[in-house]
C-alpha positions as CSV (number, residue, x, y, z in Angstrom):
1,M,16.2,3.1,9.5
2,T,13.8,0.5,10.5
3,R,13.7,-3.0,8.9
4,K,10.6,-2.1,7.0
5,T,12.1,1.1,5.6
6,K,15.2,-0.9,4.4
7,A,13.0,-3.5,2.8
8,F,11.0,-0.7,1.1
9,W,14.1,0.9,-0.4
10,F,15.6,-2.5,-1.4
11,S,12.3,-3.4,-3.2
12,V,12.3,0.0,-5.0
13,A,15.9,-0.6,-6.1
14,L,15.2,-4.1,-7.2
15,G,12.2,-3.0,-9.2
16,A,14.3,-0.4,-10.9
17,L,17.0,-2.9,-11.7
18,I,14.6,-5.5,-13.1
19,A,12.9,-2.9,-15.3
20,V,16.3,-1.8,-16.6
21,A,17.3,-5.4,-17.3
22,V,14.2,-6.0,-19.3
23,A,14.2,-2.7,-21.2
24,E,15.8,-2.5,-24.6
25,E,16.3,1.2,-24.6
26,N,15.6,4.3,-22.5
27,W,17.0,2.8,-19.3
28,P,16.4,5.9,-17.0
29,M,12.7,5.8,-17.9
30,A,12.6,2.1,-17.3
31,A,14.2,2.6,-13.8
32,I,11.7,5.3,-12.9
33,A,8.8,3.1,-14.1
34,G,10.0,0.0,-12.2
35,A,10.5,2.0,-9.0
36,A,7.0,3.6,-9.4
37,I,5.4,0.2,-9.9
38,V,7.0,-1.1,-6.7
39,V,6.0,2.0,-4.7
40,T,2.4,1.6,-5.9
41,L,2.4,-2.0,-4.9
42,W,3.8,-1.1,-1.4
43,I,1.1,1.5,-0.9
44,F,-1.6,-1.0,-1.7
45,V,-0.2,-3.8,0.3
46,H,1.0,-2.0,3.4
47,A,-0.4,1.5,3.7
48,Y,-3.9,1.3,2.1
49,P,-5.4,-1.6,4.2
50,R,-4.3,0.0,7.5
51,D,-5.7,3.3,6.5
52,L,-9.1,1.9,5.6
53,A,-9.7,-0.7,8.3
54,P,-10.2,1.4,11.5
55,P,-12.8,3.9,10.2
56,A,-14.8,1.0,8.7
57,D,-14.7,-0.9,12.0
58,R,-15.8,2.3,13.9
59,R,-18.7,2.8,11.4
60,H,-19.8,-0.7,11.9
61,E,-19.6,-0.4,15.7
62,N,-21.6,2.8,15.6
63,T,-24.2,1.2,13.4
64,L,-24.6,-1.7,15.8
65,R,-24.9,0.7,18.8
66,R,-27.5,2.8,17.0
67,K,-29.5,-0.3,16.0
68,A,-29.3,-1.6,19.6
69,G,-30.6,1.7,20.9
70,L,-33.6,1.6,18.5
71,K,-34.8,-1.8,19.5
72,P,-37.9,-1.8,21.9
73,H,-37.2,-3.3,25.3
């Protein structure tokens, strides 16, 4: 496992433990909810920005190329 994978699973476990510590009852559901919150945060912090950035950059570059081609010389 890579360091990032270990950090991910550690964060999921920590989120589950914190949720269980705060919960007054229904500990299994609290553990699932805590883990789900951490997974959602990881997706938005790590995966989502990397997935969106390259196509947006390519679209911008294509727009600049298209506009440069339309200008009269």
